N, C-alpha and C positions, 0 to 999 in steps of 0.2 A: 688753528685746525689740528687736533692730532694727527699723524701719519697713519695711513690704514694698514693694518697688518694682513700680508700674505699670509699663504696656509704655513710656511715653517716659519714665520715671526709665531703664528700661534702655537706651533707645536713646539719651540722651542721654549716659549713662555710655560706652556703648559711640565716642560718637563723640569724647567728650572723648579717651579715652584713645589712640583710631589718631589724631587730630591731634599728643598727645604725642610718638608712637611719631614721627612725619613730622617732630616739630621746627618744628611750627606754633605764634606764639603765640597766647596764651588769645584768646577771642572780644571784640572791643570792646564787642557790645550798642549797643541804640539808646540816644541821648541826648538827654535831656530836659531843656530848662532852665526856672527858676523865673522868671516873670514879675517878683515882688516885688523881689528883688534886680535884677532888670534894669533897672525903672525908678528903683529909688536911685540905680545908677549914672549914668542919664540924667540925672537932676536933679542929683549933685556936679557939683564942677566940676571938667574933662576931665584925667584924670591924664596929664600930661604926662611925666613919669619911666616911665614904658611906651614911650614915643617911642624915647626915651634909649635903652633897652633894644633897641634892634629893628636891626636889619644895613640897611645900605645898600650892600654888597657882595653881596647874598644870588644876584644873575647867575651869580655864578662857581660855583654850584653846580650849574646847570642843565645837563646833557648837550649836546653839541652834536653835530649831525648834519649832514652835507653835501648840496647842492642836490639831487644823484641820491636820496641814500635817503630824503630829506623826500619827494620825489616819488614816488616808489616808495609809500611808506606813506599817501600821501595818497590814491594808485589805489587801493589795498588796500583804504583807508578807505569810499573814495567808492563801490568795485564791495558792501564788507560789507554796506554801512548800505538800498543800493537789496534784494538778498538780503533781509535782513529783513524789509522792507516788504513787498516780495513774499511773501514764507511766511506773514507774518502776512495779509495780504488774504485770499490762498487756504485759509488757515484758517477767514477768517471768513465776512465779507459780499460778497468781493471787492475794496472800497474799498481805495487806496493812501492809510495815513493817515503821520504823525510813524513816522518810527525807534523813537523812544519816548516816551514819556508820551502815547500815542495819545489818551486820553482826558480831556478835559476835562470836569472835575466843578462850577467855578466860575469865573464870570468880571467884573469890573466893568472902568470905566474912569473912576471917578471917585475912585479912592483916593487918598492925599495923604501924599508923603514931606515932614516936616518936620526940617531940619537942625538940629542942636543951633549954640546962638547962639557959645558960644564954642570953638568948634573950630579948631584951631592952622592957622596959616598954611600949614604944611610938608602941610597933609593936603588944603588947600583948591582941590580940580580936578577938573573938568569938572561933576557935578550937584552935590557936595559944598561950598557956599558957604556958609560960618557965616551962619545964622539962614534961609537961604532953605526957601520952598517949592513943592513942584512937582509937580503932578499925574502920578500915577501908574496906570497900565496892569497887571493880573493875571489872568494865567492859571491856574489852580490845574488839578492833573491826579494822576494815579496813572500808577505810574513802566513798568508794562510797557507791551510793542509791541504788544497787543492790546488790546480793548475786554472788560474785565471787572467784574461787579460790584464796588461801592466793598470790600466786604469780602471779597473774594479777594484783592486788591491789597497787595504786600508793600511798598511804598515810595510815599510821595506827594513833589508837587514843586509849585514855585511861580515863576514866570514876571514878572520886574516888570518894566516900562519908564516910568522916571522923562524925562520932559518937559517944556518951559519952556515948549512950544507956541508955539514960534520957529524950529524946525527942527533944533533939539538933541535927541534922546534915548539914553538907556543902558539898554541890558539887563542884568539878571542872575539868573542861573539858580540854584537852589537846592533842597535835597531832604530831604527827612529821614531821617532814621538815625544818621548816624555825621560828623563833622567830616573824614574822612580820604577818599579817593578807595579804590574798589575793587582796580584796576588798578595796578600799580607805574609804566608810562608808556605810551604812543603804543601802540607792539609788542602791549603786551598787552592794551590795552582794545580792539585788534583780531582778537587773539584771543579774547577773551571775547564778543566781538558774535557771532564767526562760531561758538560754541559754543553762543548762545543760537538760532541760527537753523537750525541743524544737529542740535539733540539729543543723542542718543548718541554720534555720530559725530562732533559739533561737540566733546564732552568731550573725546575723544581728542585730537583737534587739540590744543587748551588743554595738556594733559597734555605732549603732543610740544614745544611751544612753550616753555611757562613751569618745566617741570618736577611731580613730581608733588605737592613741599612747597609750589612758590607757587601749584599750584590748588587745592589744599586749604585756604591760606589765602585765598584769595579767596573760594569756598563757602562757608567759616566765617563769614567779614566777611559776605555777603549774606546769609545767613539768618540768623544775629543782631543784625541791624541793621533785621530787617522792621521796618513798622509799619502797625497796622489801628487805627487812629485812629477812631473817630466823628464828629470835629468838628474842621476844619480850624482851629478857634480855638486849640487845645489843642496844636498842633504845633509844633515846632524844627527852622527848615529853616537848612542849611548850602550852602556852596559848593562846598566840599570841595576845588576846585583855585585858585590864588592868580590873585589882578588885582594890577598895578604900581597902589598909588597913593600919588601926590608920587614920592619917592624909595625906598618903602617896597615890599616884597611884602605883600599884604594876602589873607588867607582871609576870610570874610563869616559871619552866622549873623544870624536872624532870629526873636527870644523871643516868645513869644505872652504877652500879656496878658490873659488870661482871665476877665471878668467875672462870668459865669455858669456857671456847670460844668453845670449841671442844665437847662439849654434843650437840648433834642432834637426833632430832625424824625424826621419816619416813618421806618422800617425800609426795606426792602427795597434792590435794586442800585443807588440812585441816592443812599444814604442821606447823605453828603456835602454834597450840593447841597439837601436838602430840611432838613439840619440849618442851613445856611448861610442858607438863605431865611430860615428860622425866628426865629435869633440875628440875623440883619441887621434883622430886622423892629422889635426890642424894642429896640436900641441897635448903637454902633459893635464895631467889630473891630479890635482893635489890637497892634501888634506893633515893639518894639525893633529897632532895625539895627545891630549893634555889627560890629568889625570887630580881627582877628588879627595880629599884626606877626610877620615870622617874624622869630629870633633866629641863626639858626644857617643859614648858605649850605646846607651838607652836607643837610639834609633836603629840597632843591631838588629832588634827584635823584630822589626814590620819593616817587609822589603818593598813599600807601600808609601815610605817617610822619603820624602825627598830631602839629600842633605843640605844644609848652608851653610858651608868651609866654599872657598874660590875654588876653583880652578889652576892648574898651571901644568905648564908645555912639559913634556917629554922630547917628544921631537917632531918629524915631519913623513910622509907617508907621502910617496910618489908614485904614481901609475903613470910611465913613460908615451910619448906620443908611438904609436904605433897601426899599424893596418890591420884591420881585423876584419876586413870585407871578404869576397869570396868566401865564404863559408868557414873563415875564420873565428868569429865569434862562436858561432854554434859549436866548430868543435873544440874551444877550449871551455865553453860551457860544460860539454860532458864529459870530458876529461874531470872537473873538478867536481861532478854531483856522484862521480866514484868514490870520493872522499868522505871519510867521517870527519865532521869538524863537530869538537866537545872544549867548553872551557875547561877538563881536565885533562886534554890532551895539554901536556905541560914541560917547558925546561927540562925539568931537573926534579921528577918525583921524591928525590930523598933531602930535598930541603924547602921546606913550606915557606921560607920567606920569599922563595922565588915564583911569584905567581900563584899560588893557592887559591883558588874559587873559594871562598868561606859563607857563611848565614845556612838559614835553612832551606831556599829556595836553590842555591847551590849545591848542596846535598841529595836534595829531592832531583838536580837536572841531573846528574851523577848516572841516576838510575833510568829516565830517561833516555837520554843520548845512549847510552849502550843499547838498549832494546829497539828504541827505532830502527839504529844501523843493524843488527841482526838481524832483525826483522824484512829488511830490505837485500839483505846479503851484502853489505858493504863492512861489516866486520871485521876483526882481523889487526893483526901488528901494523901492518904494512898501511895500517891509512894512518897512521900515524906522519909517515915518512911524505917524502915529496913524489912527484909522481912522476917526474922528471928523472929519478935517480938519482940526485943530488945528496941524500941522505938520507 
């Protein structure tokens, strides 16, 4: 006898059938990466053969937009993110927060990036110098535009700022879920942001802009990459969109090396904060930072494409053991909430090879992050610096 399906099972089958009728690819699903193999890759010689397979002509795959088109798109982005911020402020306590990743759940200013000692010269740009050790500021967050209980949030985020404490700093923003972005390009990202702020009316606008098939694909990808981790130490993070690293286009991921999965803080709406406080009181939290290089320039035209190349290790990020009890965790979160993280906060604005964000979505994000920061009153040059006064 065939097993009986519950309501969830029937809904899943109905959704799968609907997506097939619309010609939508199957759900990518949330990606998690094992820490043991990542550590083995980190400790092994750098696989230079993977660089030999990477494209140096990736830029020709990026769609070109006129200055007028870009300006119009940027204006639309800036307006949309302000509407999103105002909408969620009105629904909440009235405070204007980040347009996305509104709730900070953990922050530290004393993490460390240790770059792989045998990193090839082709990749030694910006913060990634062979054997370098850089102080790293980190803000963990929940992805939604409103403050929610940790268990209700669909995706986690991490913003890292690598600094040499001499005036150089580089931001790297990542989320859990999938290596690929949910929207195809900048205009699709604008339409999706409008849909978030406007509910059913916005969804109709998204269908009008992107078509029924692409809208269904975006909604499916968002749903199947939801994350409800109870510990930040077990989450895998992805940049999802590329940066220029040397002569290559690269995406990044941060792989957790969880040492004790049994550690758990108390439950409740701030589960992630309490777990991290308990975990860091007992030992370090460690991640391996890896890069994936573009091999097919055509893939640069659609941010939803999951590249087919292997990941290689660049280094290790360590959050050291520390006591965040007695209000320390909340104080650190408040300090970091005053900063503006952006992929366009760069180590060297004059050197495109040193972590320049590339692709249509990243161009759109420049306008989004600037407008979001200004709207909540955290704009200004000092936001690119260290809050502890080190540069």
